[in-house]
C-alpha positions in Angstrom: 103.5 27.8 -8.4 101.0 28.9 -11.0 101.7 32.2 -12.6 99.4 35.2 -12.7 99.3 35.0 -16.5 98.0 31.4 -16.4 95.1 32.4 -14.1 96.9 31.6 -10.9 95.9 32.4 -7.3 97.6 35.7 -7.0 94.5 37.5 -5.8 93.3 38.8 -9.2 90.2 37.3 -10.8 90.7 36.0 -14.3 88.3 36.2 -17.2 86.9 32.7 -16.6 86.3 33.2 -12.9 84.6 36.5 -13.6 82.4 34.9 -16.2 81.5 32.1 -13.8 80.7 34.5 -11.0 78.6 36.6 -13.3 76.7 33.6 -14.6 76.1 32.4 -11.0 74.8 35.8 -9.9 72.5 35.9 -13.0 71.3 32.4 -12.4 70.7 32.5 -8.6 69.7 36.2 -8.1 65.9 35.7 -8.7 65.6 32.8 -6.3 67.8 34.5 -3.7 65.7 37.6 -4.0 62.5 35.7 -3.5 64.1 33.9 -0.5 65.4 37.1 1.1 62.6 39.5 0.3 59.5 37.3 0.7 60.1 33.9 2.3 62.5 34.8 5.1 60.0 37.3 6.6 57.3 34.6 7.1 58.1 31.3 8.7 55.1 29.5 7.2 56.2 30.4 3.7 59.7 29.1 4.4 58.2 25.8 5.5 56.0 25.7 2.4 59.0 26.3 0.1 61.1 23.7 1.9 58.4 21.1 1.5 58.0 22.0 -2.1 61.7 21.5 -2.6 61.5 18.1 -0.9 58.8 17.0 -3.3 60.9 18.1 -6.2 63.9 16.2 -4.9 61.7 13.2 -4.4 60.5 13.3 -8.0 64.1 13.6 -9.1 65.1 10.6 -7.0 62.2 8.5 -8.5 63.2 9.5 -12.0 66.8 8.4 -11.3 65.5 5.0 -10.2 63.7 4.7 -13.5 66.8 5.7 -15.4 69.0 3.3 -13.4 66.5 0.5 -14.1 66.3 1.2 -17.8 70.1 1.8 -18.2 71.5 0.1 -21.3 68.2 -0.3 -23.0 67.6 1.4 -26.4 65.9 4.7 -25.9 66.4 4.7 -22.1 67.4 8.3 -22.0 64.3 9.5 -23.9 62.0 7.3 -21.9 63.5 8.4 -18.5 63.1 12.1 -19.5 59.4 11.6 -20.2 59.0 9.6 -17.0 60.9 12.3 -15.1 58.7 15.1 -16.4 55.6 13.1 -15.6 56.9 12.4 -12.1 57.6 16.1 -11.5 54.2 17.1 -12.7 52.6 14.4 -10.5 54.6 15.5 -7.4 53.7 19.1 -8.0 50.0 18.1 -8.3 50.3 16.0 -5.1 52.0 18.9 -3.3 49.2 21.3 -4.3 46.6 18.8 -3.2 48.3 18.3 0.1 48.7 22.1 0.6 45.0 22.7 -0.2 44.0 19.9 2.3 46.2 21.5 5.0 44.8 24.9 4.2 41.3 23.5 4.7 42.3 22.0 8.1 43.7 25.4 9.1 40.5 27.1 8.0 38.5 24.7 10.2 40.8 25.1 13.1 40.8 28.9 13.1 37.8 31.0 14.0 36.1 32.2 11.0 36.6 36.0 10.5 34.2 37.9 8.3 35.5 40.2 5.6 33.9 43.5 4.4 31.4 41.6 2.2 30.4 39.1 5.0 32.5 36.3 3.4 34.8 34.2 5.5 38.4 35.3 5.4 41.3 33.0 6.3 43.7 35.0 8.4 46.8 33.3 6.8 45.5 33.9 3.3 45.4 37.7 3.1 47.8 39.8 1.2 49.9 40.7 4.2 50.9 37.1 5.0 52.3 36.4 1.5 50.3 33.2 0.9 48.4 35.0 -1.9 51.7 35.3 -3.7 52.4 31.6 -3.1 49.0 30.8 -4.6 50.0 32.8 -7.7 53.3 30.9 -8.0 51.6 27.5 -7.7 
């Protein structure tokens, strides 16, 4: 059995495990806070964030196809990095375009409410729904 001095499983946390746990908390705390504080309270924001993550994963998948196709060629890593970045920017652009189109359809489907200045207000786009924060993030 591993000894406690060698970082064994005696219930105490060694320096490496504490460092890993601290780094994980530091890395994942901002996204966990956004998830718990903002997104989990509004179902539509959770759906938007999941669709955004899907588009990011799709761009990574396409970039891996490009890397696999160019494997072995000279400069394949540099070229696949450039293509990967361009794919991620393209997918982000396409997601925002799809989001804006969907928002336009929601605006047409909902009855137009008038704000204090007489302008049309989308009920899902006020500060209380959280979509204004999502616009700032996009």
